[in-house]
MIVO-679306 format. One line per field, with one value per residue: y, x, z of N, C-alpha, C, O, CB in turn. Coordinates in steps of 0.05 Angstrom, whole numbers. Glycine has a CB too. Layout:
N
n.y <- [Y / ...]
n.x <- [X / ...]
n.z <- [Z / ...]
ca.y <- [Y / ...]
ca.x <- [X / ...]
ca.z <- [Z / ...]
c.y <- [Y / ...]
c.x <- [X / ...]
c.z <- [Z / ...]
o.y <- [Y / ...]
o.x <- [X / ...]
o.z <- [Z / ...]
cb.y <- [Y / ...]
cb.x <- [X / ...]
cb.z <- [Z / ...]
This chain:
84
n.y <- [499 / 477 / 517 / 517 / 466 / 473 / 512 / 484 / 445 / 477 / 498 / 452 / 439 / 484 / 477 / 429 / 445 / 483 / 450 / 416 / 454 / 474 / 430 / 419 / 442 / 453 / 399 / 360 / 366 / 350 / 297 / 275 / 280 / 246 / 196 / 192 / 183 / 138 / 84 / 82 / 88 / 42 / 1 / 11 / -1 / -56 / -75 / -63 / -97 / -148 / -148 / -145 / -194 / -229 / -217 / -230 / -286 / -302 / -290 / -324 / -373 / -374 / -375 / -425 / -459 / -449 / -471 / -525 / -537 / -530 / -570 / -616 / -611 / -618 / -670 / -699 / -690 / -647 / -584 / -525 / -478 / -419 / -354 / -307]
n.x <- [-750 / -699 / -670 / -694 / -680 / -625 / -621 / -641 / -602 / -559 / -577 / -580 / -526 / -506 / -531 / -508 / -455 / -460 / -478 / -433 / -394 / -415 / -414 / -361 / -336 / -300 / -304 / -317 / -278 / -232 / -247 / -249 / -195 / -172 / -195 / -171 / -117 / -116 / -116 / -62 / -32 / -49 / -31 / 24 / 32 / 19 / 59 / 104 / 95 / 96 / 149 / 177 / 162 / 187 / 241 / 248 / 237 / 280 / 323 / 312 / 316 / 370 / 393 / 374 / 398 / 452 / 455 / 443 / 488 / 530 / 517 / 524 / 579 / 599 / 581 / 610 / 660 / 691 / 726 / 695 / 664 / 697 / 679 / 660]
n.z <- [-626 / -626 / -601 / -551 / -530 / -528 / -489 / -446 / -440 / -426 / -378 / -346 / -344 / -317 / -268 / -251 / -247 / -206 / -165 / -157 / -142 / -95 / -62 / -53 / -10 / 51 / 94 / 55 / 16 / 43 / 55 / 4 / -10 / 29 / 15 / -34 / -25 / 6 / -19 / -38 / 10 / 37 / 3 / 7 / 62 / 62 / 28 / 60 / 104 / 79 / 59 / 108 / 131 / 94 / 102 / 156 / 153 / 122 / 156 / 199 / 173 / 159 / 210 / 229 / 191 / 203 / 255 / 243 / 211 / 248 / 284 / 252 / 240 / 291 / 301 / 263 / 282 / 267 / 270 / 298 / 254 / 234 / 255 / 209]
ca.y <- [473 / 474 / 537 / 509 / 444 / 484 / 526 / 463 / 433 / 497 / 500 / 429 / 441 / 503 / 464 / 410 / 460 / 495 / 428 / 407 / 474 / 477 / 406 / 415 / 460 / 443 / 371 / 344 / 367 / 333 / 269 / 267 / 277 / 222 / 173 / 190 / 172 / 114 / 60 / 84 / 82 / 13 / -16 / 14 / -16 / -84 / -80 / -63 / -122 / -171 / -146 / -152 / -223 / -242 / -213 / -247 / -314 / -307 / -289 / -349 / -396 / -374 / -384 / -454 / -472 / -448 / -491 / -552 / -541 / -533 / -597 / -635 / -609 / -630 / -699 / -710 / -685 / -626 / -560 / -506 / -460 / -393 / -332 / -287]
ca.x <- [-745 / -670 / -662 / -703 / -663 / -598 / -625 / -644 / -576 / -542 / -588 / -572 / -497 / -502 / -540 / -488 / -431 / -466 / -479 / -406 / -379 / -426 / -407 / -332 / -326 / -294 / -298 / -319 / -252 / -214 / -255 / -240 / -166 / -167 / -202 / -153 / -91 / -120 / -105 / -33 / -22 / -54 / -12 / 50 / 33 / 19 / 86 / 123 / 90 / 107 / 178 / 186 / 159 / 208 / 267 / 248 / 239 / 308 / 340 / 307 / 326 / 399 / 399 / 370 / 419 / 478 / 453 / 446 / 515 / 546 / 511 / 537 / 607 / 604 / 576 / 632 / 686 / 705 / 726 / 674 / 671 / 704 / 660 / 671]
ca.z <- [-613 / -622 / -581 / -524 / -521 / -521 / -463 / -425 / -434 / -411 / -351 / -331 / -340 / -296 / -243 / -243 / -238 / -180 / -146 / -150 / -128 / -68 / -46 / -50 / 11 / 77 / 99 / 31 / 2 / 58 / 52 / -23 / -8 / 44 / -2 / -57 / -17 / 22 / -32 / -39 / 37 / 44 / -13 / 20 / 87 / 54 / 18 / 82 / 119 / 64 / 59 / 135 / 134 / 78 / 115 / 181 / 145 / 113 / 180 / 214 / 157 / 161 / 237 / 230 / 175 / 218 / 276 / 231 / 202 / 272 / 294 / 234 / 244 / 317 / 299 / 247 / 296 / 254 / 287 / 292 / 233 / 245 / 250 / 190]
c.y <- [470 / 493 / 529 / 486 / 453 / 497 / 506 / 450 / 452 / 499 / 476 / 429 / 461 / 492 / 444 / 424 / 472 / 474 / 420 / 429 / 478 / 453 / 403 / 434 / 444 / 414 / 353 / 343 / 349 / 304 / 259 / 263 / 252 / 197 / 170 / 178 / 146 / 89 / 60 / 77 / 53 / -5 / -13 / -1 / -46 / -92 / -82 / -89 / -146 / -171 / -154 / -182 / -238 / -240 / -229 / -276 / -320 / -308 / -315 / -373 / -397 / -383 / -414 / -469 / -472 / -468 / -519 / -557 / -545 / -561 / -619 / -635 / -623 / -660 / -712 / -705 / -664 / -601 / -541 / -486 / -432 / -373 / -312 / -272]
c.x <- [-715 / -660 / -670 / -686 / -635 / -600 / -627 / -617 / -557 / -551 / -579 / -542 / -491 / -510 / -519 / -463 / -436 / -467 / -451 / -391 / -389 / -417 / -377 / -320 / -320 / -288 / -300 / -292 / -233 / -221 / -246 / -210 / -159 / -173 / -183 / -126 / -93 / -109 / -75 / -21 / -26 / -36 / 16 / 53 / 34 / 47 / 106 / 120 / 101 / 137 / 190 / 184 / 181 / 235 / 269 / 251 / 268 / 327 / 337 / 318 / 357 / 407 / 396 / 391 / 446 / 478 / 457 / 475 / 534 / 542 / 525 / 567 / 615 / 602 / 599 / 660 / 702 / 705 / 703 / 683 / 676 / 683 / 673 / 649]
c.z <- [-607 / -601 / -553 / -513 / -513 / -494 / -441 / -419 / -420 / -382 / -334 / -326 / -318 / -269 / -233 / -233 / -211 / -159 / -137 / -135 / -100 / -50 / -41 / -29 / 36 / 78 / 74 / 16 / 16 / 56 / 25 / -23 / 7 / 28 / -25 / -49 / -2 / 7 / -33 / -11 / 44 / 28 / -1 / 46 / 81 / 44 / 41 / 99 / 105 / 64 / 87 / 139 / 118 / 92 / 141 / 174 / 136 / 137 / 196 / 199 / 159 / 189 / 240 / 215 / 190 / 241 / 265 / 223 / 226 / 284 / 278 / 238 / 271 / 315 / 283 / 260 / 283 / 272 / 279 / 270 / 244 / 237 / 231 / 177]
o.y <- [461 / 485 / 533 / 485 / 443 / 495 / 510 / 445 / 443 / 501 / 479 / 420 / 456 / 497 / 444 / 416 / 472 / 478 / 417 / 422 / 484 / 457 / 386 / 442 / 423 / 404 / 333 / 323 / 334 / 287 / 236 / 244 / 237 / 178 / 148 / 163 / 133 / 73 / 39 / 62 / 40 / -25 / -33 / -14 / -61 / -113 / -100 / -100 / -163 / -192 / -168 / -194 / -258 / -260 / -241 / -291 / -342 / -325 / -327 / -391 / -419 / -398 / -427 / -490 / -492 / -481 / -536 / -579 / -562 / -573 / -638 / -656 / -637 / -675 / -735 / -715 / -662 / -598 / -541 / -479 / -423 / -374 / -301 / -254]
o.x <- [-707 / -644 / -655 / -680 / -623 / -581 / -616 / -611 / -542 / -535 / -571 / -533 / -474 / -496 / -513 / -452 / -418 / -458 / -446 / -376 / -373 / -413 / -370 / -297 / -332 / -268 / -286 / -284 / -218 / -203 / -237 / -200 / -141 / -157 / -180 / -115 / -72 / -95 / -62 / -2 / -8 / -26 / 31 / 74 / 50 / 57 / 123 / 140 / 114 / 149 / 210 / 203 / 191 / 250 / 290 / 265 / 278 / 344 / 356 / 330 / 368 / 427 / 413 / 401 / 460 / 498 / 471 / 485 / 552 / 561 / 536 / 580 / 635 / 618 / 607 / 680 / 727 / 688 / 694 / 706 / 662 / 671 / 695 / 655]
o.z <- [-585 / -584 / -534 / -490 / -494 / -477 / -419 / -395 / -403 / -364 / -311 / -304 / -301 / -249 / -209 / -213 / -194 / -136 / -113 / -117 / -82 / -26 / -25 / -31 / 41 / 66 / 73 / 6 / 3 / 54 / 22 / -35 / -2 / 28 / -35 / -65 / 2 / 19 / -29 / -10 / 55 / 40 / 0 / 50 / 94 / 51 / 41 / 108 / 117 / 67 / 88 / 151 / 128 / 93 / 146 / 188 / 143 / 138 / 205 / 212 / 162 / 192 / 251 / 224 / 189 / 246 / 277 / 227 / 225 / 293 / 289 / 238 / 273 / 326 / 290 / 250 / 287 / 289 / 256 / 269 / 262 / 216 / 237 / 161]
cb.y <- [450 / 479 / 565 / 501 / 422 / 503 / 544 / 442 / 424 / 524 / 502 / 403 / 450 / 529 / 450 / 392 / 482 / 510 / 404 / 400 / 501 / 478 / 382 / 420 / 481 / 448 / 360 / 355 / 396 / 341 / 266 / 287 / 301 / 222 / 175 / 218 / 192 / 110 / 58 / 111 / 100 / 6 / -7 / 44 / -10 / -90 / -58 / -38 / -125 / -171 / -118 / -137 / -232 / -230 / -184 / -242 / -320 / -285 / -265 / -353 / -393 / -345 / -370 / -461 / -458 / -420 / -489 / -555 / -517 / -511 / -602 / -630 / -580 / -619 / -705 / -698 / -711 / -618 / -546 / -490 / -458 / -384 / -318 / -299]
cb.x <- [-755 / -655 / -674 / -733 / -662 / -589 / -650 / -664 / -563 / -544 / -618 / -580 / -483 / -517 / -567 / -480 / -425 / -493 / -494 / -391 / -380 / -456 / -417 / -318 / -347 / -317 / -317 / -340 / -241 / -214 / -285 / -248 / -153 / -184 / -231 / -148 / -76 / -149 / -116 / -23 / -37 / -83 / -12 / 55 / 8 / -2 / 95 / 118 / 60 / 96 / 188 / 169 / 132 / 209 / 272 / 223 / 219 / 317 / 333 / 277 / 318 / 410 / 381 / 342 / 422 / 482 / 426 / 427 / 525 / 539 / 481 / 529 / 617 / 585 / 550 / 632 / 702 / 692 / 754 / 665 / 647 / 732 / 651 / 689]
cb.z <- [-630 / -649 / -588 / -526 / -543 / -542 / -464 / -434 / -461 / -425 / -351 / -346 / -366 / -302 / -247 / -267 / -259 / -181 / -158 / -176 / -143 / -69 / -60 / -77 / 17 / 95 / 120 / 13 / 1 / 88 / 56 / -44 / 6 / 70 / -12 / -68 / 0 / 28 / -60 / -47 / 57 / 37 / -43 / 26 / 104 / 33 / -2 / 100 / 124 / 35 / 52 / 156 / 124 / 50 / 121 / 197 / 122 / 94 / 197 / 218 / 128 / 156 / 257 / 219 / 148 / 229 / 291 / 207 / 185 / 293 / 296 / 204 / 244 / 339 / 284 / 220 / 297 / 227 / 284 / 317 / 212 / 234 / 277 / 170]
């Protein structure tokens, strides 16, 4: 009984090994590689988009602040601030 169950477990292990080695040829290997790097690429793209949005918002905020400051200086009769 013990010998037969050992043989069965070895047979199933060999079948699994043969199944995996047969399926890892050609396009399956490339699809696995593609699915492996997809999350990293998507997170990188998301990071780049968020960083771009933050930088654009900062640039726009600085521009608006400069306009507000120039308007206030003009309203108070102060000379324009020098560009530096």
